[in-house]
C-alpha positions as CSV (number, residue, x, y, z in Angstrom):
1,M,-6.5,271.1,86.8
2,L,-4.9,267.8,87.8
3,P,-5.1,264.9,85.3
4,S,-7.4,262.1,86.0
5,Q,-6.0,258.8,87.5
6,P,-6.4,256.8,84.2
7,L,-4.7,259.6,82.2
8,L,-1.9,259.8,84.8
9,H,-1.4,256.0,84.7
10,A,-1.3,256.1,80.9
11,A,1.3,258.8,80.9
12,V,3.5,257.0,83.4
13,Y,3.2,253.8,81.3
14,A,4.0,255.6,78.1
15,L,7.1,257.2,79.7
16,A,8.3,253.8,80.9
17,V,7.8,252.3,77.4
18,L,9.8,255.1,75.8
19,Q,12.6,254.7,78.4
20,A,12.8,251.0,77.7
21,L,12.8,251.6,73.9
22,A,15.7,254.0,74.3
23,S,17.9,251.4,75.9
24,N,19.3,248.0,74.9
25,T,19.0,246.9,78.5
26,F,16.2,246.4,81.0
27,I,16.0,245.8,84.8
28,A,14.5,242.5,85.9
29,A,13.6,241.1,89.3
30,V,13.0,237.6,90.6
31,Y,11.6,236.8,94.1
32,E,12.4,233.6,96.0
33,H,9.3,233.2,98.1
34,A,9.0,231.3,101.4
35,V,5.5,230.2,100.7
36,I,2.8,230.2,103.4
37,L,1.3,226.7,103.1
38,P,-2.2,225.5,103.7
39,D,-3.0,223.1,106.5
40,A,-2.9,219.5,105.5
41,T,-6.4,218.2,104.8
42,D,-8.0,215.4,102.9
43,E,-11.1,217.5,102.3
44,P,-11.4,220.6,100.1
45,V,-11.5,223.9,102.0
46,S,-14.1,226.6,101.2
47,P,-13.4,229.1,98.4
48,D,-13.2,231.8,101.1
49,D,-10.6,229.9,103.1
50,A,-8.6,229.2,99.9
51,L,-8.6,232.9,98.9
52,A,-7.6,233.9,102.4
53,L,-4.5,231.7,102.2
54,M,-3.7,233.0,98.7
55,N,-4.1,236.6,99.8
56,K,-1.5,236.0,102.5
57,N,1.0,234.9,99.9
58,M,0.0,237.7,97.5
59,D,0.6,240.2,100.3
60,V,4.2,239.1,100.4
61,L,4.5,239.1,96.6
62,E,2.9,242.5,96.4
63,G,5.5,243.9,98.8
64,A,8.3,242.4,96.6
65,T,6.7,243.8,93.5
66,K,6.4,247.3,95.0
67,E,10.0,247.2,96.1
68,A,11.2,246.0,92.7
69,A,9.2,248.7,90.9
70,Q,10.6,251.4,93.2
71,Q,14.1,250.2,92.2
72,G,13.3,250.6,88.5
73,A,12.4,247.0,87.6
74,H,10.5,246.5,84.4
75,I,9.4,242.9,85.2
76,I,9.2,240.6,88.2
77,V,9.0,236.8,88.2
78,T,7.5,234.9,91.2
79,P,7.8,231.2,91.8
80,E,5.8,228.1,90.9
81,D,3.4,227.2,93.7
82,G,4.1,230.7,95.1
83,I,0.5,231.6,95.8
84,Y,-1.0,228.4,97.3
85,G,1.8,225.8,97.9
86,W,1.8,222.1,97.0
87,L,0.9,218.6,98.3
88,F,-2.6,218.7,97.0
89,T,-4.9,216.1,95.7
90,R,-7.0,216.7,92.6
91,E,-10.0,217.5,94.8
92,T,-8.3,219.6,97.5
93,I,-6.7,222.0,95.0
94,Y,-9.9,222.8,93.2
95,P,-11.0,225.7,95.5
96,Y,-7.7,227.4,94.6
97,L,-8.3,227.3,90.8
98,E,-9.7,230.0,88.5
99,D,-10.8,229.9,84.9
100,I,-8.0,231.8,83.1
101,P,-9.1,233.0,79.6
102,D,-7.0,233.1,76.5
103,P,-5.1,236.4,76.5
104,T,-6.5,237.2,73.1
105,V,-9.7,238.4,74.9
106,N,-7.8,241.7,75.7
107,W,-8.7,241.7,79.4
108,I,-7.5,243.9,82.3
109,P,-8.9,242.2,85.4
110,C,-8.0,245.1,87.6
111,T,-10.4,247.5,85.8
112,D,-13.0,244.8,84.6
113,P,-13.0,242.2,87.4
114,T,-16.5,240.7,86.7
115,R,-15.9,240.0,83.0
116,F,-14.7,236.5,83.7
117,A,-15.8,236.2,87.3
118,P,-15.0,234.9,89.8
119,A,-11.3,235.8,89.4
120,P,-10.1,237.5,92.5
121,V,-6.5,236.2,92.2
122,Q,-6.2,237.4,88.6
123,E,-7.7,240.7,89.6
124,R,-5.2,241.2,92.4
125,L,-2.2,240.2,90.2
126,S,-3.5,242.6,87.5
127,C,-3.7,245.4,89.9
128,M,-0.3,244.6,91.3
129,A,1.1,245.1,87.8
130,R,-1.0,248.1,87.0
131,N,-0.5,250.0,90.2
132,N,3.3,249.5,90.0
133,S,3.7,249.9,86.2
134,I,5.6,246.6,85.9
135,Y,5.2,243.2,84.2
136,V,4.1,240.6,86.8
137,V,4.7,236.9,86.3
138,A,2.9,234.4,88.6
139,N,2.0,230.8,88.8
140,I,-1.6,229.8,89.6
141,G,-4.1,227.1,88.7
142,D,-6.4,227.0,85.7
143,K,-9.7,225.0,85.5
144,K,-11.4,224.3,82.2
145,P,-14.8,222.5,82.0
146,C,-15.2,219.5,79.6
147,N,-17.8,216.9,78.8
148,S,-18.3,213.4,77.5
149,S,-17.9,214.5,73.8
150,D,-14.2,214.9,74.7
151,P,-12.7,211.4,75.1
152,G,-9.9,212.8,77.3
153,C,-12.3,214.6,79.7
154,P,-11.6,213.5,83.3
155,S,-14.5,211.9,85.2
156,D,-15.1,215.1,87.3
157,G,-15.8,217.1,84.1
158,R,-12.9,219.5,84.2
159,Y,-9.2,219.9,83.2
160,Q,-6.9,221.3,85.8
161,Y,-3.6,222.9,84.8
162,N,-0.5,224.2,86.5
163,T,-0.4,227.6,84.9
164,D,1.8,230.7,84.5
165,V,0.2,234.1,83.8
166,V,1.8,237.4,82.8
167,F,0.2,240.8,83.3
168,D,1.7,243.9,81.5
169,P,2.2,247.3,83.2
170,E,-1.4,248.2,82.4
171,G,-2.6,245.1,84.1
172,K,-3.6,243.3,80.9
173,L,-3.3,239.5,80.7
174,V,-0.7,239.0,78.0
175,A,0.4,235.4,78.4
176,R,-1.0,232.1,79.8
177,Y,1.1,228.9,79.8
178,H,-0.1,225.4,80.9
179,K,2.8,223.3,82.2
180,Y,3.5,220.5,79.8
181,N,6.0,218.3,81.7
182,L,4.6,217.6,85.1
183,F,6.9,216.4,87.8
184,R,6.1,213.2,89.7
185,G,3.5,213.9,92.4
186,E,1.7,216.6,90.5
187,T,-1.4,214.3,90.2
188,Q,-3.7,217.3,90.9
189,F,-3.0,218.6,87.4
190,N,-3.7,217.4,83.9
191,Y,-1.2,217.2,81.0
192,P,-2.1,219.6,78.1
193,K,-2.9,217.6,75.0
194,E,-0.2,219.5,73.0
195,P,2.8,221.4,74.2
196,E,2.3,225.2,74.2
197,T,5.1,227.6,73.0
198,I,4.1,230.9,74.5
199,T,5.8,234.1,73.5
200,F,5.0,237.8,73.8
201,E,6.7,241.0,72.8
202,T,7.8,243.7,75.1
203,P,9.6,247.0,74.6
204,F,12.8,245.2,75.8
205,G,12.8,242.0,73.8
206,K,10.9,238.9,73.0
207,F,9.9,236.7,75.9
208,G,9.0,233.1,76.4
209,I,7.7,231.2,79.4
210,F,7.7,227.7,80.9
211,T,7.7,226.1,84.3
212,C,10.2,224.1,86.4
213,F,10.5,220.5,85.0
214,D,9.9,221.8,81.5
215,I,13.5,223.1,81.3
216,L,14.8,219.5,80.9
217,F,12.8,218.7,77.7
218,R,12.8,219.8,74.1
219,E,9.2,220.9,74.2
220,P,8.7,223.7,75.0
221,A,12.1,224.8,76.2
222,V,14.3,224.2,73.2
223,V,11.6,225.1,70.7
224,L,11.2,228.5,72.3
225,V,14.9,229.3,72.1
226,S,16.1,227.5,69.0
227,E,13.1,227.9,66.7
228,L,11.2,230.9,68.1
229,Q,14.3,232.9,69.0
230,V,13.2,234.4,72.3
231,D,15.6,236.7,74.0
232,T,14.5,236.0,77.6
233,V,12.8,233.0,79.3
234,L,10.6,233.5,82.3
235,F,10.9,230.6,84.6
236,P,8.7,230.1,87.7
237,T,10.0,227.0,89.5
238,A,9.7,224.9,92.7
239,W,13.2,223.3,92.4
240,M,14.3,220.7,94.9
241,N,18.1,220.7,94.8
242,V,19.9,217.5,94.0
243,L,23.7,217.5,94.1
244,P,26.0,217.1,92.3
245,F,24.5,218.3,89.0
246,L,20.9,219.5,89.6
247,T,21.0,222.3,92.1
248,A,18.9,225.2,90.9
249,V,21.6,227.8,90.6
250,E,24.2,225.6,88.8
251,F,21.8,223.9,86.3
252,H,19.8,227.1,85.5
253,S,23.0,229.1,85.0
254,A,24.4,226.3,82.8
255,W,21.2,226.1,80.8
256,A,21.2,229.8,80.0
257,M,24.8,229.6,78.9
258,G,24.2,226.5,76.8
259,M,21.1,227.9,75.1
260,G,22.4,231.5,74.8
261,V,19.5,233.3,76.4
262,N,18.5,235.2,79.5
263,L,16.8,233.0,82.1
264,L,14.8,234.7,84.9
265,S,14.5,231.9,87.5
266,A,12.3,232.4,90.5
267,N,12.3,229.6,93.0
268,T,10.2,228.7,96.1
269,H,12.0,228.7,99.4
270,N,11.6,225.7,101.7
271,I,14.8,224.4,103.3
272,N,13.0,221.3,104.7
273,M,12.4,220.2,101.0
274,S,15.8,221.5,99.8
275,M,14.1,224.3,97.8
276,T,16.3,227.3,97.4
277,G,18.3,229.0,94.6
278,D,17.1,231.6,92.1
279,G,18.7,234.2,89.9
280,M,19.1,235.9,86.6
281,F,21.3,234.0,84.3
282,T,22.7,235.1,80.9
283,P,24.7,233.6,78.1
284,E,27.9,234.9,79.8
285,G,27.0,233.6,83.2
286,P,25.0,234.7,86.3
287,A,24.1,238.3,86.5
288,T,23.0,237.7,90.1
289,Y,21.9,234.6,92.1
290,H,20.9,233.6,95.6
291,Y,21.3,230.2,97.4
292,D,20.3,230.0,101.1
293,S,19.8,226.6,102.8
294,G,20.1,228.0,106.3
295,T,17.2,230.4,106.8
296,E,13.5,230.5,106.0
297,E,13.5,234.0,104.5
298,G,12.5,235.1,101.0
299,C,14.8,237.1,98.8
300,L,14.4,239.8,96.1
301,L,17.1,240.0,93.4
302,L,17.4,242.7,90.7
303,A,19.8,243.0,87.8
304,E,20.2,244.9,84.5
305,L,20.2,242.6,81.5
306,S,20.7,242.8,77.8
307,A,17.4,243.1,76.0
308,H,18.7,241.3,73.0
309,P,21.6,239.1,74.1
310,R,22.2,237.7,70.7
311,L,23.2,241.2,69.4
312,S,25.6,241.8,72.3
313,P,29.3,242.1,71.4
314,T,30.0,239.7,74.2
315,Y,27.6,237.0,73.0
316,P,29.5,233.7,73.1
317,P,30.4,232.1,69.7
318,A,28.9,228.9,68.4
319,I,30.5,225.8,70.0
320,N,31.3,222.4,68.5
321,W,30.9,220.4,71.6
322,S,32.7,217.4,70.4
323,S,35.4,218.9,68.2
324,Y,38.4,218.7,70.7
325,A,37.4,215.4,72.3
326,T,37.0,213.6,69.0
327,S,40.4,214.9,67.6
328,I,42.6,213.2,70.2
329,K,43.4,209.7,71.2
330,K,42.9,208.4,74.7
331,F,45.3,210.0,77.1
332,P,48.1,207.8,78.3
333,G,48.5,206.9,82.0
334,E,46.4,205.3,84.7
335,N,42.9,204.6,83.5
336,D,41.6,202.1,86.0
337,T,37.8,202.6,86.2
338,F,35.0,201.6,88.6
339,S,31.3,202.1,88.6
340,G,29.5,204.5,91.0
341,A,25.9,205.7,91.4
342,V,24.7,209.3,91.1
343,R,21.3,208.6,92.4
344,R,20.1,205.9,90.0
345,D,22.5,206.6,87.2
346,I,25.5,204.3,87.1
347,F,28.6,206.3,86.1
348,T,32.0,205.1,85.0
349,F,34.6,206.8,87.2
350,S,38.4,207.0,87.3
351,E,40.2,208.2,90.4
352,L,42.6,211.1,90.0
353,K,45.5,209.6,91.9
354,H,48.0,212.4,91.3
355,E,47.9,216.2,91.7
356,V,48.6,216.6,88.0
357,G,47.3,214.4,85.2
358,N,45.5,213.5,81.9
359,Y,42.6,211.1,82.0
360,T,40.1,209.5,79.7
361,V,36.9,207.7,80.8
362,C,34.3,206.2,78.4
363,Q,30.8,204.9,78.7
364,G,28.6,204.0,75.7
365,N,29.2,206.5,72.9
366,L,30.7,209.1,75.2
367,C,34.4,209.5,76.0
368,C,35.3,212.2,78.5
369,H,38.8,213.8,78.7
370,L,40.4,215.7,81.5
371,I,43.6,217.7,81.9
372,Y,44.1,219.1,85.4
373,Q,46.5,220.4,88.1
374,M,45.4,220.5,91.7
375,S,46.6,223.1,94.2
376,N,47.4,221.9,97.8
377,K,45.2,218.8,97.5
378,S,43.7,217.7,100.8
379,K,44.8,214.2,101.8
380,D,41.3,213.2,102.8
381,E,39.6,214.3,99.6
382,V,39.2,212.2,96.4
383,Y,38.3,213.5,93.0
384,V,37.2,211.4,90.0
385,L,36.6,211.9,86.3
386,G,33.1,210.5,85.4
387,A,31.1,209.6,82.3
388,F,27.5,208.7,81.9
389,D,25.6,208.0,78.6
390,G,22.1,206.7,79.1
391,L,18.5,207.2,80.2
392,H,17.8,209.0,83.4
393,G,14.6,208.9,85.5
394,S,12.3,206.4,87.1
395,V,9.0,207.0,85.4
396,I,9.7,209.6,82.7
397,K,13.0,208.6,81.1
398,Y,15.2,211.1,79.2
399,H,18.7,210.7,77.8
400,W,21.8,212.4,79.4
401,Q,25.4,212.5,78.4
402,I,27.6,213.8,81.2
403,C,31.3,214.4,81.6
404,T,32.3,215.5,85.1
405,L,35.2,216.3,87.3
406,L,33.7,215.4,90.7
407,K,34.7,215.5,94.4
408,C,33.7,212.3,96.2
409,K,31.9,212.4,99.6
410,S,34.7,210.6,101.3
411,T,37.9,208.6,100.6
412,D,35.6,205.5,100.2
413,L,35.2,205.2,96.5
414,N,31.8,203.6,97.0
415,M,30.7,207.1,98.1
416,C,31.6,208.8,94.9
417,G,28.5,210.4,93.4
418,Q,26.7,211.0,96.6
419,P,25.8,214.6,97.5
420,V,28.5,216.8,99.1
421,E,28.4,220.5,99.6
422,T,32.0,221.3,100.9
423,A,35.5,220.9,99.7
424,Q,39.1,222.0,100.5
425,T,41.0,221.3,97.3
426,K,41.6,224.1,94.7
427,F,42.8,223.6,91.1
428,E,45.5,225.5,89.3
429,M,43.8,224.5,86.1
430,F,41.3,222.1,84.6
431,S,40.0,221.3,81.1
432,V,37.0,218.9,80.6
433,S,35.7,217.8,77.2
434,G,33.7,215.0,75.7
435,T,32.6,213.3,72.5
436,F,29.0,214.5,72.8
437,G,26.4,213.4,70.3
438,T,24.4,216.6,70.8
439,N,24.7,220.4,70.4
440,Y,22.7,220.9,73.6
441,V,25.4,220.8,76.3
442,F,25.3,222.9,79.5
443,P,28.5,223.9,81.3
444,E,28.6,223.9,85.1
445,V,31.3,224.8,87.6
446,L,30.3,224.5,91.3
447,Y,32.5,225.6,94.2
448,S,32.4,224.6,97.9
449,G,29.3,225.8,99.6
450,V,27.2,225.5,96.4
451,Q,28.6,228.7,94.9
452,L,28.9,229.5,91.3
453,A,32.2,230.6,89.6
454,P,31.2,233.6,87.4
455,G,34.0,234.8,85.2
456,E,36.4,232.0,86.3
457,F,35.8,229.5,83.5
458,E,35.1,229.6,79.8
459,V,34.0,227.2,77.1
460,L,36.3,227.2,74.0
461,R,34.9,226.9,70.5
462,D,36.1,223.3,70.3
463,G,34.0,222.2,73.3
464,R,36.5,222.4,76.2
465,L,35.3,223.6,79.6
466,T,38.4,225.3,81.0
467,S,39.4,227.3,84.0
468,K,40.7,230.8,83.1
469,H,43.1,230.7,86.0
470,G,43.4,228.9,89.3
471,T,40.0,228.3,91.1
472,S,39.5,231.0,93.8
473,K,37.5,228.5,95.9
474,P,37.7,224.7,96.4
475,L,36.0,222.8,93.7
476,L,32.9,220.5,93.9
477,T,32.3,219.8,90.2
478,A,33.2,220.9,86.7
479,T,30.6,219.4,84.4
480,L,29.4,219.3,80.8
481,F,25.8,218.2,80.9
482,G,24.4,217.0,77.6
483,R,20.9,216.2,76.5
484,L,20.0,213.9,73.6
485,Y,16.4,214.8,73.2
486,E,15.9,212.5,70.2
487,K,16.7,209.5,72.4
488,D,14.1,210.2,75.1
489,L,11.5,207.5,75.6
490,L,7.9,208.3,74.9
491,H,6.1,209.8,77.9
492,P,4.3,207.0,79.8
493,L,1.7,209.2,81.6
494,R,0.7,211.8,79.0
495,T,-2.5,210.6,77.3
496,P,-2.7,211.0,73.5
497,P,-5.2,213.5,72.2
């Protein structure tokens, strides 16, 4: 007699759990999705039309999920806005939203779809997870009714949240996260009254989750890692790349290294909006990543990761980010400086006039130090050492401290700080350090063609970002990117409870 389908599913799930428990590693997947977008409209579409569009995207995500599961993945992360896109008003996004319950209700939408009806998107995501015995992470919209007894209740009588959901291999809803730091333009959504720090346990470690712009702020990102000690962060994102410091792959890799956790970053893919770049990043560097600004195709990545990176023998030691820089005097030699803009941030730069040198550049409370030796420097390329210590952002202002070895766009020094994707000059060695006023510093090295440099640099315990040997490819930037969260200004848009 053959076992019933529910018993067979339970047996498969139990076997998967035992296999995960028997290993200190797990296989993860992220999918960079070229989102099928709705037609531009000033009027809300019907619920049926909204669901039809979302089903088209979920068809693609389901295909990626099946492929990931067939290759042994235990979890797949899909992007922010990956099911319905973006550029909505508060009114036009409403047909795409569902009421997402608190996971404590112990709900499997795939087997009990009418319990919190209507919830066709949650039902399908739940079945995706259940049918493939895999954790599925997705980004959808949540709606919550409110009334006049709540002083923060919007005039239309509902809250709308940018929301991540996680379904376990049985299809059960195990996590729900409302994005706390909305990017400019996300006026269709409300800010949660309080930041949420969402964690859940798996057979292969403790997981946390947040969304896109959240990664730049203390709450919830730093709280999850430093206080709640998660092993792995799930990160749906719709990241618009901004050179020289904020391309998706370089900053997300740097953040994982600086925070000492795994980061599973799933990006949307839209080259017209400079959206590309996803990967799986670890405390030791990228396990795998993808950056494609030339095609409109999605991409599935898989990698085997440490379930508990802090217990790994290769886990990086604690770093005193200012130790070396504060122990030395300013380097001798040419220190002529000039100001240059990286977007709106005014850096203090010093041109590297020789192929070998020592330099110091200071701004505010930050002094940046560089020792370097170039290899076959191109005559039409200019490099600078730069320092920035101040507030960044036009509406929401947060404090950066940045030390960077940076290639300029041209030989015109006024162009230093503008985006550039290619270079010709390699370096025999470099060492960048700074007098940072924070322990939250993220190391980045970016090569020509927006390529990372895994295994080719290290951060010493005294805070020096150094090359292990000569760079294998021409260098765009070598950067230490610090965040002084305590100096951030109060959020001007988030209404108090």
